[in-house]
KEMI-206160 format. One record per residue (C-alpha): residue in three letters; x, y, z. Coordinates in pm, whole numbers, plus 50000, padded with zeros to 5 digits. Layout:
N
ALAXYZ...
END
This chain:
438
UNK500025000949988UNK501515032449891UNK501235059950140UNK501785095050071UNK502985119050362UNK501055152150328UNK502205180150526UNK501635220150592UNK503825240850801UNK502345267551010UNK503965294151231UNK502715297351579UNK503085319651885UNK501655289152118UNK504035266252309UNK503955231852227UNK502065222752563UNK499365249152434UNK499255232852105UNK498665198352273UNK496145214152500UNK493955227652221UNK494175198351976UNK494575165552184UNK494225169952547UNK490565159652537UNK491035128952351UNK490795096152513UNK494035081052367UNK496735106452320UNK500275114352343UNK502795139352353UNK506475132352317UNK507685165352470UNK511405177752373UNK512905202552593UNK512745239752481UNK515785246752684UNK517685217652521UNK520445230352279UNK521065200652070UNK519295192151728UNK517785157451889UNK515495179552100UNK514335203751847UNK510785185651779UNK508135174351995UNK505485147351848UNK501905146951933UNK498865128351816UNK495745106351903UNK493805077951761UNK491065100851615UNK490715102751248UNK491485067351151UNK493705057351427UNK493225028451686UNK494705012051998UNK496754982752019UNK497064961652345UNK499384932352379UNK497284909352623UNK499744881352619UNK502754870152407UNK500394858752115UNK497284877552140UNK496604913652052UNK493294935352113UNK492534962751838UNK490264989051939UNK488865014651671UNK485665033151600UNK484094998851486UNK484604980751819UNK487074955351946UNK488654926451776UNK491344899251869UNK494384889651678UNK496514858051741UNK499794872651679UNK502844888351850UNK503164926151887UNK506464928851711UNK505354907651415UNK502304929251382UNK504104963351400UNK506914951951179UNK504194938850918UNK502434973950913UNK505934988850858UNK506384965550564UNK502914970950407UNK503165007650425UNK505185018450141UNK506075055050246UNK506315077349938UNK509345099149936UNK509275132150122UNK511595157950257UNK510455163750642UNK513375169550857UNK512295146251157UNK512165111351237UNK508455105351320UNK505825111351069UNK502965089351206UNK502725052851338UNK502655037751682UNK503405053352008UNK503145036752352UNK504895016852616UNK506284983452672UNK506184971553053UNK508964954153227UNK507204921153249UNK507234919152892UNK511044916452899UNK510704890153152UNK508324868952940UNK511074872552650UNK513714858252869UNK511224827552931UNK510274832253283UNK506774824453392UNK505474858253422UNK502004871253391UNK501304906353256UNK500794933253512UNK497364951753515UNK498954973353233UNK499054943453023UNK502594937452826UNK502364967852595UNK500034993952453UNK500285015652161UNK498145041251985UNK498355040751607UNK498095075551464UNK498045085151072UNK497505120551169UNK500275139251383UNK501445174251487UNK505125180151510UNK506435210451691UNK509595227451577UNK511075242651893UNK513815262651701UNK511375278851456UNK508375281351657UNK506295262651407UNK504105231751370UNK503935206051090UNK500415192251042UNK500945157150889UNK498655131150754UNK499475095550601UNK497005085850351UNK496825061750025UNK498335077949748UNK495405075449507UNK493025095249758UNK492175131449725UNK493665156049957UNK490405167850065UNK490575148950406UNK493825164550490UNK492625199750400UNK489775193650636UNK492005181650913UNK494365214150859UNK491125235450885UNK490295216751220UNK493565221451360UNK493705259451289UNK490385264451434UNK491245246951777UNK494365264951768UNK492615298551744UNK490215291052019UNK490715304352385UNK492545282352610UNK490485262352853UNK490135272053207UNK493495276353365UNK494395250753615UNK497135263253860UNK499035232953985UNK500385234454322UNK503855227554427UNK505065217454763UNK508405199854918UNK507725171355139UNK509755156455393UNK511545123755315UNK509415109555626UNK506325118055460UNK507525103855117UNK508365071755317UNK504765065755425UNK503655058455071UNK506425030455005UNK505054995454959UNK508404981755087UNK509315002255399UNK512815010055555UNK513774978355755UNK512234954655475UNK514094973355203UNK517444971755403UNK516864933255427UNK516374931555067UNK519554953354989UNK521634928755207UNK520124899855020UNK521134917754690UNK524714921554816UNK525164887054915UNK523604874654554UNK526174897254386UNK529094884554579UNK528064849254523UNK527344851454173UNK530394876454098UNK528014900753925UNK528764938853905UNK525394955354006UNK521694950254007UNK518704974154042UNK516354970254321UNK512844986354285UNK510135000154499UNK506825018854478UNK505365049454610UNK501415050154621UNK499355080054644UNK495635084154651UNK494435101854344UNK490785097354389UNK489845133254355UNK491645139554016UNK489835136353679UNK491405124053359UNK491515156953209UNK493885168753487UNK496465144053415UNK497915167753133UNK498125199253358UNK499955180153615UNK502505167853357UNK502835203953231UNK503685213853581UNK506295184453612UNK508345195853326UNK507755234553333UNK511495246053380UNK513065211853341UNK516285203853184UNK515375167753077UNK516285164052711UNK512775146652648UNK509795135452853UNK506415119952766UNK502785119852827UNK500505093952729UNK496785086552821UNK494955054552719UNK491475048652829UNK491885062853169UNK495475055853227UNK497805083753259UNK501635081053209UNK503665109453317UNK507585103453253UNK510435129453272UNK512955101453177UNK515545109852906UNK517685078152890UNK517435066352505UNK517975029052496UNK517015018252155UNK517005042351844UNK516915033351470UNK516915063151233UNK517375058750839UNK518105021950908UNK521115031151140UNK520625013851463UNK521895023951797UNK521745006852122UNK522645023052441UNK523695003352744UNK523015035052939UNK524645028353272UNK527325004653165UNK530855017553084UNK530755006652740UNK530305028352421UNK526925024052242UNK526714995251991UNK526645009751630UNK524614990551386UNK523904991051023UNK521434975350782UNK522574949050538UNK522314951850170UNK518974936450137UNK517534957750423UNK516374927550620UNK518974921950877UNK520854944251119UNK524784937651186UNK527394952551416UNK529194978151193UNK532514968851300UNK532104931451287UNK529234926051012UNK527524899651221UNK524214892651085UNK521354892751344UNK517914880651343UNK515804905951188UNK513084931351171UNK513714958351388UNK510694953851629UNK511574917851676UNK515344926251751UNK513804953151987UNK511854927752200UNK514514903652208UNK516674929752403UNK514274934352686UNK514504939752991UNK517084966352949UNK520214950253089UNK521284982553287UNK518174980353502UNK518544944553596UNK522384939153610UNK524704922553381UNK524044886853407UNK520604892253302UNK518684859753349UNK520174854353699UNK519524887653813UNK515774891353703UNK515134857953865UNK516384870554196UNK514794902154154UNK511504885554091UNK511874868354430UNK512564902054618UNK510174926654470UNK506674925254599UNK504864940554312UNK505154939753938UNK507304968553820UNK504694974353522UNK505505004853303UNK508475014553555UNK511715005453393UNK509994995753100UNK510325014952781UNK508195045952611UNK508615057252259UNK507645052851898UNK507805034351581UNK507405055451282UNK505915038650964UNK508895048150776UNK510855024151004UNK512365048051249UNK512045039151600UNK512955054751939UNK512465041152283UNK513515053852615UNK513725038152959UNK510695048053185UNK512675056153485UNK511205086853642UNK507685077853552UNK504265078053730UNK501115062453642UNK497695070053736UNK494595048853708UNK491345040853892UNK492175068054157UNK495615055754251UNK499055068454132UNK502105047554142UNK505585062254114UNK508445036254059UNK511655041354263UNK514785021854309UNK518485021254347UNK521575006254217UNK523344980254434UNK526824965854418UNK528654944554659UNK530244975054843UNK527044995954863UNK526555014955171UNK522865006755267UNK521885040355391UNK523035057955085UNK521245032254854UNK517965036355053UNK518315077455044UNK518855072654674UNK515725054354631UNK513585079954813UNK515455111054636UNK514755094554295UNK510995096554340UNK511005132954519UNK510485154154218UNK507335133254093UNK505985127854465UNK506255165154552UNK504235179354256UNK501765149154241UNK500865147354603UNK500355183554599UNK497895184554312UNK496165152854448UNK495595170454783UNK494465202454626UNK491975183854377UNK488195183054387UNK486135161154163UNK484225190453991UNK487285209753868UNK489815185553853UNK492565208954006UNK491715237954225UNK493705269654196UNK496685270254423UNK496805294254725UNK499535321454711
END
């Protein structure tokens, strides 16, 4: 199927958050992959946003071999793997040549849970309540150019179709951009003590110390360099309405220096991430895999002549293939489990009380032109059914000081905790978030 990429560039005085608010924030399934307006490098020039409106759909990986597809016509089940499904869509979408300067032109945006990686390692693991992974497919996207203060309105459609639907989409976007902003939400900030933060931990201080000791003994016995022990903070979000998630995220990234962050909402689930560690990146058939915390250079890969296999650029080693199949084989991310992956994740599975879920999974996109970008969901909160979960954790080595490691775990969660708890306590069901007191 030949797909043409239709685009229109529009200058704007609005910020990227204002564009998302006007066009997509009321959508049930939407995303905003936000680049930092303060970042200086080219990689952070563009922010991507979209929803499943106008021909999109939602894909949920129920288990390793079954997907649920939800669109305007209803819900249907497919007996296939998520990576095979996405790779097939990339293969079927013969994208016509275009000259757009960014990597994402439309496709799949979503998350992969940590438990999906455990399943790939053949451990007997059931999906968490967030399933294994979830993606929104969007054929219509807005890309915000932070350097030129402009937006690109983009649509993927069959080559033979008239451009009338795209013209109507552009008119719809312009109409929404010219509307006055919705009622302002003033999100309250507050700095809570570490003692208050501790009250929300699922694994308390003494028990966490015991698990740290167990990790140290394990590392020494197995001669493994390090592991990452996780915990969870829980907050009551009963007074927060779904249309408030975006405003809380906006407060989280306000003035931040993270290179990138992500906001996603899927049928009542809100994902707020200020993570910036890119793990897996494929641009113009050049693949880069970053080990993140390990003292090794990123692996550089290149595509083979027949465009079907990836290989190490230095060693010309062929690998098993399509890009998403390869991506799923690498999970879970080695740097968040330890270097001897199978032994470490088996031990952590015994020690950690709850599934990690989206925390330390991956967030990112798969563009229909084959470009892929996923970051580790480290500084991430997820809100669903009146409960907010913040993933926290710390690295453990054989020489780790227990108090230092415990404090590291607390401080990792504090930036998210301070903003989220203040907003939840300030919320009411009628207005979402009350105006903060001066």
